[in-house]
N, CA and C of each residue as an Amber inpcrd file, in Angstrom:
protein
   633
  15.9710000  53.4940000 -92.3360000  17.2670000  53.1080000 -91.7970000
  17.5300000  53.8810000 -90.5090000  18.0710000  53.2390000 -89.5130000
  18.4030000  53.8950000 -88.2610000  19.6310000  54.7550000 -88.4620000
  19.5240000  56.0460000 -88.1600000  20.6310000  56.9710000 -88.3490000
  21.1470000  57.3780000 -86.9840000  22.3920000  57.0620000 -86.6970000
  22.9220000  57.2940000 -85.3700000  23.9990000  58.3780000 -85.3940000
  23.9330000  59.2540000 -86.3880000  24.9680000  60.2660000 -86.5390000
  24.7000000  61.4290000 -85.5980000  25.7110000  61.8060000 -84.8550000
  25.6230000  62.9760000 -83.9980000  26.7270000  63.9310000 -84.4240000
  26.3840000  65.1970000 -84.6620000  27.3760000  66.0950000 -85.2470000
  27.7990000  67.2320000 -84.3290000  27.0340000  67.5490000 -83.2980000
  27.3770000  68.7060000 -82.4710000  27.2100000  68.4070000 -80.9860000
  28.2200000  67.8610000 -80.3090000  29.4810000  67.3940000 -80.8950000
  29.3340000  65.9940000 -81.4720000  30.3860000  65.4910000 -82.1180000
  30.3900000  64.1250000 -82.5910000  30.4250000  63.1750000 -81.4030000
  30.0300000  61.9290000 -81.6270000  30.0260000  60.9580000 -80.5450000
  31.4530000  60.7140000 -80.0670000  31.6350000  60.6440000 -78.7840000
  32.9650000  60.4410000 -78.2290000  33.2240000  61.4810000 -77.1640000
  34.4450000  61.9380000 -77.0550000  34.8310000  62.8660000 -76.0040000
  34.5020000  64.3220000 -76.3450000  34.3280000  64.6510000 -77.6230000
  34.0410000  66.0270000 -78.0020000  34.2750000  66.2270000 -79.4820000
  34.3160000  67.4820000 -79.8960000  34.5080000  67.7950000 -81.3040000
  35.9290000  67.4580000 -81.7360000  36.0810000  67.1130000 -83.0100000
  37.3920000  66.7750000 -83.5430000  38.2640000  68.0260000 -83.6110000
  39.5470000  67.8860000 -83.2660000  40.4980000  69.0040000 -83.2660000
  41.4070000  68.8810000 -84.4810000  41.1130000  69.6740000 -85.5170000
  41.9030000  69.6100000 -86.7450000  43.2380000  70.3410000 -86.6090000
  43.4290000  71.0770000 -85.5260000  44.6550000  71.8650000 -85.3820000
  45.8300000  71.0460000 -84.8440000  45.5790000  69.8000000 -84.4560000
  46.6580000  68.9810000 -83.8910000  47.6830000  68.5760000 -84.9320000
  47.2790000  68.5970000 -86.2100000  48.1960000  68.2250000 -87.2900000
  48.4290000  69.4540000 -88.1650000  49.6660000  69.6390000 -88.5860000
  50.0320000  70.8520000 -89.3150000  49.3020000  70.9940000 -90.6470000
  48.9140000  69.8660000 -91.2570000  48.2120000  69.9340000 -92.5440000
  46.7040000  70.0250000 -92.3900000  46.2170000  70.0000000 -91.1370000
  44.7840000  70.1150000 -90.9000000  43.9960000  68.8650000 -91.2150000
  44.6970000  67.7560000 -91.4040000  44.0430000  66.4900000 -91.7310000
  44.0810000  65.5580000 -90.5260000  42.9900000  64.8400000 -90.2940000
  42.9490000  63.8550000 -89.2120000  42.6770000  62.4800000 -89.8030000
  43.2250000  61.4240000 -89.1830000  42.9490000  60.0640000 -89.6670000
  41.4820000  59.7080000 -89.4860000  40.9280000  58.9980000 -90.4640000
  39.5580000  58.5270000 -90.3980000  39.5560000  57.0220000 -90.6420000
  39.3120000  56.2630000 -89.5810000  39.2590000  54.7990000 -89.6760000
  37.8600000  54.4080000 -90.1200000  37.7680000  53.6470000 -91.2000000
  36.4800000  53.2580000 -91.7530000  36.1740000  51.8230000 -91.3550000
  35.0290000  51.6160000 -90.7220000  34.6370000  50.3160000 -90.1880000
  33.2680000  49.9130000 -90.7210000  33.1270000  48.6420000 -91.0840000
  31.8340000  48.1120000 -91.5220000  30.8800000  48.0980000 -90.3360000
  29.7380000  48.7520000 -90.4690000  28.7960000  48.8660000 -89.3630000
  28.1750000  47.5330000 -88.9870000  28.0850000  46.6100000 -89.9450000
  27.4480000  45.3230000 -89.6980000  28.4370000  44.3070000 -89.1480000
  29.5870000  44.1670000 -89.8080000  30.5410000  43.1260000 -89.4340000
  31.5830000  43.5790000 -88.4310000  31.7730000  44.9010000 -88.2990000
  32.8130000  45.4130000 -87.4140000  34.1940000  45.3720000 -88.0280000
  34.3020000  44.9270000 -89.2590000  35.6060000  44.8110000 -89.9180000
  36.1380000  46.1930000 -90.3050000  37.4370000  46.4280000 -90.0480000
  38.0780000  47.6630000 -90.4770000  38.3200000  47.5860000 -91.9760000
  37.8190000  48.5770000 -92.7140000  37.8440000  48.5270000 -94.1670000
  39.0120000  49.2950000 -94.7780000  39.2920000  50.4810000 -94.2560000
  40.3510000  51.3040000 -94.8320000  40.6720000  52.4570000 -93.8940000
  41.7170000  53.1880000 -94.2470000  42.1000000  54.3890000 -93.5130000
  42.2040000  55.5360000 -94.5120000  41.5810000  56.6470000 -94.1860000
  41.6800000  57.8360000 -95.0250000  41.9560000  59.0480000 -94.1620000
  41.9440000  60.2210000 -94.7810000  42.1960000  61.4580000 -94.0500000
  41.1240000  62.4890000 -94.3890000  40.7620000  63.2430000 -93.3800000
  39.7170000  64.2620000 -93.5510000  40.1710000  65.6020000 -92.9970000
  39.7930000  66.6640000 -93.7020000  39.8400000  67.9780000 -93.0970000
  38.4150000  68.3630000 -92.7220000  38.2380000  69.5710000 -92.2190000
  36.9020000  69.9560000 -91.7570000  35.8900000  69.9560000 -92.9040000
  36.3330000  70.3900000 -94.0930000  35.4360000  70.4240000 -95.2470000
  35.0030000  69.0150000 -95.6430000  35.9270000  68.0580000 -95.5690000
  35.5980000  66.6620000 -95.9150000  34.5970000  66.0900000 -94.9240000
  34.7720000  66.4060000 -93.6500000  33.8360000  65.9210000 -92.6340000
  32.4480000  66.5070000 -92.8570000  32.4020000  67.7990000 -93.1530000
  31.1120000  68.4460000 -93.4060000  30.4380000  67.8540000 -94.6410000
  31.2310000  67.5860000 -95.6760000  30.6880000  67.0180000 -96.9070000
  30.1730000  65.6060000 -96.6690000  30.8830000  64.8510000 -95.8270000
  30.4530000  63.5010000 -95.4750000  29.0800000  63.5260000 -94.8180000
  28.8920000  64.4550000 -93.9070000  27.6080000  64.5630000 -93.2130000
  26.5070000  65.0690000 -94.1410000  26.8810000  65.9430000 -95.0650000
  25.8920000  66.4870000 -96.0030000  25.4080000  65.4220000 -96.9890000
  26.3590000  64.6510000 -97.5590000  26.0220000  63.6580000 -98.5760000
  25.5650000  62.3310000 -97.9820000  25.9360000  62.1010000 -96.7070000
  25.7330000  60.7920000 -96.0810000  26.5680000  59.7170000 -96.7900000
  27.6320000  60.1550000 -97.4370000  28.6070000  59.2750000 -98.0830000
  29.9950000  59.7610000 -97.6770000  30.8730000  58.8220000 -97.3070000
  32.1760000  59.2040000 -96.7780000  32.9810000  59.9450000 -97.8390000
  33.4640000  61.1080000 -97.4480000  34.2740000  61.9550000 -98.3210000
  35.5940000  62.2690000 -97.6220000  36.6900000  62.0320000 -98.3110000
  38.0220000  62.2840000 -97.7700000  38.6270000  63.5260000 -98.4210000
  39.7520000  63.9580000 -97.8510000  40.6040000  64.9030000 -98.5720000
  41.7210000  64.0900000 -99.1940000  41.7970000  64.0960000-100.5120000
  42.8200000  63.3330000-101.2260000  44.0960000  64.1510000-101.3210000
  45.1580000  63.6440000-100.7140000  46.4290000  64.3490000-100.7710000
  47.0590000  64.2720000-102.1540000  46.7190000  63.2410000-102.9130000
  47.2530000  63.1320000-104.2730000  46.4750000  64.0110000-105.2540000
  45.1370000  64.0590000-105.0970000  44.3070000  64.8790000-105.9830000
  44.2380000  66.3280000-105.5360000  44.6170000  66.5790000-104.2840000
  44.5860000  67.9240000-103.7130000  43.1600000  68.4980000-103.6990000
  42.1980000  67.6420000-103.3770000  40.8000000  68.0790000-103.3510000
  39.9730000  67.0990000-102.5290000  38.7210000  67.4730000-102.2630000
  37.8050000  66.5440000-101.6170000  37.4850000  65.4150000-102.5820000
  37.3620000  64.2180000-102.0280000  37.1250000  63.0290000-102.8420000
  36.1170000  62.1400000-102.1370000  34.9390000  62.0110000-102.7440000
  33.9160000  61.1170000-102.1990000  34.2080000  59.6980000-102.6600000
  34.4410000  58.8010000-101.7140000  34.7340000  57.4120000-102.0600000
  33.5940000  56.8390000-102.8860000  33.9150000  56.3530000-104.0820000
  32.9080000  55.7730000-104.9550000  32.3950000  56.7210000-106.0220000
  32.9270000  57.9450000-106.0650000  32.4110000  58.9230000-107.0240000
  32.6210000  58.4770000-108.4720000  33.6120000  57.6250000-108.7070000
  33.8450000  57.0940000-110.0470000  33.3770000  55.6460000-110.1750000
  33.6360000  54.8390000-109.1520000  33.3160000  53.4080000-109.2180000
  31.8830000  53.0910000-108.8250000  31.2480000  53.9790000-108.0510000
  29.9250000  53.6910000-107.5130000  29.9700000  52.9000000-106.2170000
  31.1840000  52.5730000-105.7480000  31.3450000  51.8030000-104.5030000
  31.3960000  52.7670000-103.3140000  30.2540000  53.3360000-103.0010000
  30.1810000  54.3400000-101.9450000  30.2780000  53.7090000-100.5580000
  30.6290000  54.5410000 -99.5870000  30.5980000  54.1750000 -98.1740000
  29.4680000  54.9760000 -97.5480000  28.3390000  54.3160000 -97.2970000
  27.1520000  55.0010000 -96.8000000  27.2720000  55.2130000 -95.2890000
  27.2040000  56.4500000 -94.8850000  27.4760000  56.8500000 -93.5130000
  26.4140000  56.3430000 -92.5400000  26.8790000  55.7800000 -91.4210000
  25.9910000  55.3200000 -90.3610000  26.2590000  56.0180000 -89.0310000
  27.5270000  56.2130000 -88.7210000  27.8580000  56.7700000 -87.4000000
  29.2720000  57.3350000 -87.4310000  29.4790000  58.4220000 -86.6870000
  30.8110000  59.0150000 -86.5640000  31.1430000  59.1450000 -85.0870000
  32.3410000  58.7060000 -84.7270000  32.8110000  58.8330000 -83.3490000
  34.1940000  59.4910000 -83.3310000  34.4950000  60.1400000 -82.2270000
  35.7970000  60.7740000 -82.0240000  36.5170000  60.0620000 -80.8960000
  37.8400000  59.8720000 -81.0380000  38.5840000  59.1610000 -80.0000000
  38.8210000  60.0680000 -78.7910000  39.4540000  59.5150000 -77.7520000
  39.6250000  60.2140000 -76.4820000  40.5500000  61.4190000 -76.5810000
  41.4140000  61.4660000 -77.6080000  42.3150000  62.6030000 -77.7980000
  41.7510000  63.6440000 -78.7650000  40.5640000  63.3730000 -79.2730000
  39.8950000  64.3020000 -80.1900000  40.6790000  64.5670000 -81.4670000
  41.4510000  63.5540000 -81.9140000  42.2350000  63.7860000 -83.1260000
  42.1440000  62.6360000 -84.1340000  41.2300000  61.7080000 -83.9070000
  41.0350000  60.5910000 -84.8410000  39.5550000  60.2590000 -84.9160000
  39.0870000  59.9970000 -86.1320000  37.6850000  59.6610000 -86.3470000
  37.5050000  58.1610000 -86.5680000  36.4380000  57.6160000 -86.0210000
  35.9880000  56.2700000 -86.3480000  34.6530000  56.4300000 -87.0600000
  34.6040000  55.9910000 -88.3100000  33.4110000  56.1780000 -89.1200000
  32.8460000  54.8130000 -89.5000000  31.6260000  54.5520000 -89.0660000
  30.9650000  53.2870000 -89.3650000  30.0940000  53.4650000 -90.6060000
  30.1880000  52.4940000 -91.5070000  29.5480000  52.6400000 -92.8150000
  28.8680000  51.3520000 -93.2490000  28.0190000  51.4840000 -94.2380000
  27.5330000  50.3510000 -95.0150000  28.1770000  50.4680000 -96.3980000
  29.1450000  49.6070000 -96.7150000  29.8150000  49.7160000 -98.0100000
  28.9470000  49.2050000 -99.1440000  28.9850000  49.9040000-100.2640000
  28.3140000  49.4570000-101.4820000  29.3920000  48.9200000-102.4140000
  29.4920000  47.6040000-102.5180000  30.5320000  47.0040000-103.3440000
  31.8600000  46.9340000-102.6040000  32.9170000  46.4890000-103.2920000
  34.2380000  46.3770000-102.6740000  34.7900000  47.7410000-102.2850000
  35.5840000  47.7730000-101.2390000  36.1380000  49.0310000-100.7520000
  37.4510000  49.3700000-101.4510000  38.3060000  48.3830000-101.6220000
  39.6320000  48.6300000-102.1870000  39.5770000  48.6600000-103.7170000
  40.4790000  49.4430000-104.3310000  40.5360000  49.5170000-105.7900000
  40.9460000  48.1860000-106.4200000  41.4900000  47.2720000-105.5980000
  41.8830000  45.9570000-106.1060000  40.6880000  45.0130000-106.2270000
  39.5440000  45.4180000-105.6860000  38.3630000  44.5660000-105.6970000
  38.1300000  43.8420000-104.3860000  39.0190000  44.0190000-103.4140000
  38.8680000  43.3840000-102.1110000  37.9090000  44.1790000-101.2300000
  37.3780000  43.5000000-100.2270000  36.4580000  44.1600000 -99.3080000
  37.1550000  45.1690000 -98.4140000  38.4520000  44.9740000 -98.1770000
  39.2210000  45.8930000 -97.3560000  40.5330000  46.2080000 -98.0620000
  41.2190000  47.2260000 -97.5730000  42.5190000  47.5810000 -98.1420000
  43.6310000  46.6680000 -97.6320000  43.2500000  45.6430000 -96.8820000
  44.2100000  44.6270000 -96.4350000  43.9410000  43.3030000 -97.1400000
  43.3040000  43.4020000 -98.3010000  43.0870000  42.2520000 -99.1900000
  42.2230000  41.1810000 -98.5400000  41.2350000  41.6010000 -97.7450000
  40.3070000  40.6610000 -97.1230000  38.9880000  40.7060000 -97.8890000
  38.3470000  39.5570000 -97.9820000  37.0890000  39.4780000 -98.7150000
  36.0160000  38.8040000 -97.8710000  34.8090000  39.2520000 -98.0580000
  33.6390000  38.6020000 -97.4740000  32.5850000  38.5600000 -98.5770000
  32.8420000  37.7240000 -99.5580000  32.0710000  37.7580000-100.7850000
  30.6010000  37.4390000-100.5650000  30.2860000  36.6000000 -99.5710000
  28.8960000  36.2430000 -99.3510000  28.0820000  37.4680000 -98.9250000
  28.5620000  38.1890000 -97.8940000  27.8420000  39.3690000 -97.4430000
  27.8260000  40.4390000 -98.5260000  28.9450000  40.5860000 -99.2340000
  29.0270000  41.5730000-100.2950000  27.9900000  41.2930000-101.3610000
  27.8340000  40.0260000-101.7280000  26.9160000  39.6880000-102.8080000
  25.4800000  40.0300000-102.4560000  25.1010000  39.8370000-101.1980000
  23.7380000  40.1850000-100.8030000  23.4630000  41.6680000-101.0320000
  24.4500000  42.5050000-100.7180000  24.2630000  43.9400000-100.9200000
  24.3100000  44.2920000-102.4000000  25.1360000  43.5840000-103.1670000
  25.1470000  43.7880000-104.6150000  23.7950000  43.3990000-105.1960000
  23.2700000  42.2490000-104.7470000  21.9550000  41.7880000-105.2190000
  20.8740000  42.7960000-104.8550000  20.9810000  43.3560000-103.6680000
  20.0100000  44.3560000-103.2400000  20.0580000  45.5740000-104.1580000
  21.2670000  45.9750000-104.5680000  21.4060000  47.0970000-105.4940000
  20.7780000  46.7800000-106.8530000  20.9400000  45.5410000-107.3000000
  20.3480000  45.1290000-108.5760000  18.8240000  45.1870000-108.4890000
  18.2730000  44.7030000-107.3690000  16.8280000  44.7340000-107.1700000
  16.3240000  46.1810000-107.1570000  17.0810000  47.0650000-106.5070000
  16.7250000  48.4900000-106.4940000  16.6890000  49.0510000-107.9070000
  17.6810000  48.6680000-108.7020000  17.7310000  49.1410000-110.0870000
  16.5380000  48.6230000-110.8900000  16.1720000  47.3620000-110.6810000
  15.0170000  46.7960000-111.3930000  13.7190000  47.4960000-110.9920000
  13.6870000  47.9930000-109.7620000  12.5070000  48.7250000-109.2970000
  12.4660000  50.1270000-109.8990000  13.6080000  50.8040000-109.8820000
  13.6640000  52.1970000-110.3380000  13.7670000  52.3270000-111.8560000
  14.3160000  51.3040000-112.5010000  14.4760000  51.3170000-113.9600000
  13.8950000  50.0280000-114.5330000  12.5770000  49.9080000-114.5140000
  11.9310000  48.6440000-114.8980000  12.2170000  48.2420000-116.3400000
  12.2910000  46.9320000-116.5410000  12.4850000  46.3540000-117.8660000
  11.4120000  45.3060000-118.1100000  10.8850000  45.2810000-119.3280000
   9.8530000  44.3040000-119.6730000  10.3860000  42.8730000-119.6210000
  11.6930000  42.7210000-119.7270000  12.3090000  41.3970000-119.7400000
  12.7110000  40.9200000-118.3350000  12.5200000  41.7560000-117.3420000
  12.9720000  41.4450000-115.9760000  11.8420000  40.8610000-115.1400000
  12.0840000  39.6680000-114.5790000  11.1180000  39.0500000-113.6670000
  10.9090000  39.9290000-112.4380000  12.0030000  40.4880000-111.9250000
  11.9200000  41.3310000-110.7340000  11.0680000  42.5650000-111.0040000
  11.2970000  43.2090000-112.1390000  10.4920000  44.3790000-112.5020000
   9.0160000  44.0180000-112.6170000   8.7430000  42.8360000-113.1490000
   7.3430000  42.4190000-113.3080000   6.6540000  42.2560000-111.9600000
   7.4010000  41.7980000-110.9540000   6.8170000  41.6690000-109.6180000
   6.4900000  43.0380000-109.0280000   7.4080000  43.9850000-109.1730000
   7.1310000  45.3320000-108.6730000   5.9080000  45.9260000-109.3760000
   5.7700000  45.6390000-110.6600000   4.6310000  46.1530000-111.4270000
   3.3220000  45.5710000-110.9120000   3.3440000  44.3200000-110.4540000
   2.1190000  43.6720000-109.9720000   1.7170000  44.1640000-108.5810000
   2.6490000  44.7540000-107.8510000   2.2940000  45.3810000-106.5830000
   2.6150000  44.5510000-105.3500000   2.4050000  45.1780000-104.2100000
   2.8170000  44.6130000-102.9290000   2.0860000  43.3130000-102.6100000
   0.8180000  43.1960000-102.9740000   0.0730000  41.9790000-102.6490000
   0.6760000  40.7530000-103.3410000   1.0340000  40.9080000-104.6160000
   1.6340000  39.7990000-105.3530000   3.0030000  39.4520000-104.7950000
   3.7870000  40.4740000-104.4410000   5.1230000  40.2260000-103.8850000
   5.0170000  39.4890000-102.5580000   4.1060000  39.9420000-101.6900000
   3.9050000  39.2860000-100.3920000   3.4280000  37.8450000-100.5820000
   2.5610000  37.6380000-101.5790000   2.0780000  36.2890000-101.8690000
   3.2300000  35.3740000-102.2770000   4.1390000  35.8970000-103.1130000
   5.2870000  35.0990000-103.5500000   6.1770000  34.7180000-102.3740000
   6.3760000  35.6390000-101.4390000   7.1770000  35.3230000-100.2500000
   6.5130000  34.2040000 -99.4620000   5.1940000  34.2770000 -99.3160000
   4.4650000  33.2230000 -98.6140000   4.5890000  31.8750000 -99.3100000
   4.4840000  31.8860000-100.6380000   4.6120000  30.6390000-101.3950000
   6.0010000  30.0370000-101.2360000   7.0220000  30.8820000-101.3190000
   8.3960000  30.3860000-101.1830000   8.6670000  29.8780000 -99.7740000
   8.0640000  30.5260000 -98.7690000   8.2330000  30.0780000 -97.3850000
   7.6420000  28.6830000 -97.1960000   6.4840000  28.4580000 -97.8080000
   5.8600000  27.1330000 -97.7340000   6.7510000  26.0950000 -98.3960000
   7.3270000  26.4240000 -99.5460000   8.2270000  25.5060000-100.2450000
   9.4440000  25.1500000 -99.3820000   9.9600000  26.1410000 -98.6580000
  11.1040000  25.8800000 -97.7660000  10.7120000  24.9010000 -96.6680000
   9.5350000  25.1050000 -96.1000000   9.0550000  24.2090000 -95.0380000
   8.8960000  22.7880000 -95.5670000   8.3330000  22.6590000 -96.7590000
   8.1350000  21.3310000 -97.3490000   9.4680000  20.6340000 -97.5650000
  10.4250000  21.3700000 -98.1530000  11.7270000  20.7580000 -98.4310000
  12.5120000  20.4810000 -97.1530000  12.2550000  21.2530000 -96.1000000
  12.9450000  21.0270000 -94.8210000  12.5700000  19.6810000 -94.2190000
  11.3940000  19.1790000 -94.5540000  10.9410000  17.8970000 -94.0190000
  11.3400000  16.7260000 -94.9070000  12.0380000  17.0490000 -95.9990000
  12.5340000  16.0130000 -96.8990000  14.0410000  15.8650000 -96.6730000
  14.6770000  14.9980000 -97.4330000  16.1090000  14.7500000 -97.2540000
  16.9540000  15.2180000 -98.4330000  16.3610000  16.0350000 -99.3040000
  17.0930000  16.5270000-100.4610000  17.6830000  17.8970000-100.1220000
  18.9510000  17.9120000 -99.7370000  19.5810000  19.1640000 -99.3120000
  19.6750000  20.1690000-100.4440000  19.8970000  19.6860000-101.6630000
  20.0320000  20.6040000-102.8020000  18.7240000  21.3550000-103.0470000
  17.6050000  20.6290000-103.0210000  16.3170000  21.2790000-103.2240000
  15.9980000  22.2470000-102.0850000  16.3650000  21.8630000-100.8700000
  16.1390000  22.7540000 -99.7210000  16.8940000  24.0640000 -99.9000000
  18.1580000  23.9840000-100.3220000  18.9560000  25.2000000-100.5160000
  18.4160000  26.0410000-101.6690000  17.9390000  25.3870000-102.7110000
  17.3540000  26.1190000-103.8350000  16.1240000  26.9090000-103.3830000
  15.2600000  26.2580000-102.6150000  14.0550000  26.9450000-102.1370000
  14.4040000  28.0370000-101.1360000  15.4170000  27.8030000-100.3220000
  15.8610000  28.8310000 -99.3690000  16.3760000  30.0580000-100.1120000
  17.1030000  29.8180000-101.2210000  17.5970000  30.9240000-102.0380000
  16.4380000  31.7060000-102.6430000  15.4130000  30.9920000-103.1260000
  14.2270000  31.6530000-103.6890000  13.5330000  32.5130000-102.6440000
  13.4360000  31.9830000-101.4300000  12.7880000  32.7270000-100.3520000
  13.5730000  33.9980000-100.0280000  14.8860000  33.8790000 -99.9180000
  15.7150000  35.0320000 -99.5930000  15.6040000  36.1010000-100.6820000
  15.6330000  35.6660000-101.9290000  15.5290000  36.6010000-103.0550000
  14.2100000  37.3690000-103.0150000  13.1100000  36.6570000-102.8270000
  11.8100000  37.3200000-102.8160000  11.6190000  38.1600000-101.5520000
  12.2740000  37.7720000-100.4780000  12.2310000  38.5830000 -99.2560000
  12.9180000  39.9340000 -99.4850000  14.0440000  39.9220000-100.2020000
  14.7330000  41.1690000-100.5240000  13.8480000  42.0630000-101.3930000
  13.1120000  41.4600000-102.3070000  12.1850000  42.2260000-103.1350000
  11.0790000  42.8370000-102.2720000  10.5650000  42.0560000-101.3200000
   9.5230000  42.5580000-100.4240000  10.0310000  43.7380000 -99.6010000
  11.2450000  43.6270000 -99.1000000  11.8250000  44.7480000 -98.3510000
  11.8630000  46.0090000 -99.2040000  12.3140000  45.8640000-100.4580000
  12.3650000  47.0140000-101.3650000  10.9700000  47.5920000-101.6000000
  10.0000000  46.7150000-101.7930000   8.6310000  47.1680000-102.0510000
   8.0680000  47.9510000-100.8700000   8.5310000  47.6060000 -99.6630000
   8.0750000  48.2990000 -98.4560000   8.9450000  49.5080000 -98.1210000
   9.9700000  49.7520000 -98.9480000  10.8380000  50.9080000 -98.7300000
  11.9180000  50.6960000 -97.6970000  12.3180000  49.4340000 -97.4800000
  13.3360000  49.1240000 -96.4840000  14.5360000  48.4320000 -97.1160000
  15.6150000  48.3760000 -96.3490000  16.8410000  47.7120000 -96.7750000
  17.1470000  46.5400000 -95.8490000  18.0020000  45.6460000 -96.3310000
  18.4240000  44.5070000 -95.5180000  19.0770000  44.9790000 -94.2330000
  19.8350000  46.0630000 -94.3010000  20.5110000  46.5660000 -93.1030000
  19.5380000  47.0720000 -92.0460000  18.3310000  47.4760000 -92.4700000
  17.3280000  47.8820000 -91.4800000  16.9580000  46.7040000 -90.5830000
  16.8500000  45.5270000 -91.1950000  16.5210000  44.3150000 -90.4360000
  17.7250000  43.8810000 -89.6010000  18.9160000  43.9970000 -90.1800000
  20.1340000  43.6490000 -89.4490000  20.2840000  44.5270000 -88.2150000
  19.9400000  45.8150000 -88.3390000  20.0160000  46.7270000 -87.1850000
  19.1240000  46.2390000 -86.0480000  17.9340000  45.7440000 -86.3780000
  17.0210000  45.2410000 -85.3440000  17.6030000  44.0020000 -84.6690000
  18.1740000  43.0940000 -85.4750000  18.7840000  41.8790000 -84.9220000
  19.9610000  42.2430000 -84.0170000  20.7610000  43.1930000 -84.4510000
  21.9050000  43.6270000 -83.6370000  21.4250000  44.2300000 -82.3150000
  20.3580000  45.0240000 -82.3870000  19.8310000  45.6460000 -81.1850000
  19.3040000  44.5910000 -80.2160000  18.6390000  43.5960000 -80.7530000
  18.1420000  42.4990000 -79.8980000  19.2870000  41.7260000 -79.2670000
  20.3610000  41.5700000 -80.0310000  21.5090000  40.8070000 -79.5420000
  22.1770000  41.4790000 -78.3520000  22.1150000  42.8110000 -78.3110000
  22.7770000  43.5470000 -77.2270000  21.9440000  43.6300000 -75.9710000
  20.6830000  43.2050000 -76.0390000  19.8130000  43.3160000 -74.8590000
  19.9110000  42.0680000 -73.9890000
């Protein structure tokens, strides 16, 4: 995964100034690194910022709990750190993340009740595939593919790609979508087998788009 975190100083005009607020907390705007969507607003002190960089998971200072709080520590819906920037006044953080699951406690993708269920599901599916790889089950088709090794997984991707091409030349849209789904699923498995994530590929596409 491409890691664009800069800590000394943070990206932007300079280091964050925690002394501007009497409680030592600065606003932290959380943004989806892929979609650009603003997900939530939290607050950080210096310890929370350091913990975020150490864990690579966004950690806030909870004013209600009176302690550091890593988002997802109970739900598993972590905010995986990608980049930290400081605004021009050095008193607000912009933190770009890859969210794992919904961000809001209500189940929404953002704290403004917005959802992007399609993109969310791909990342949920990726997590399931990771689990099947790390915790194999004899009853799992996905686990069986990992057990057979990279050659078999690559072969399956090739077979599914051929099926997509065949159905693309036909007029059955339902069959075409079914084969496309099979191809995408096996492609995600191949990425896992090679030690990569979907966001690694998205980063390359984004980089190409900016050139």
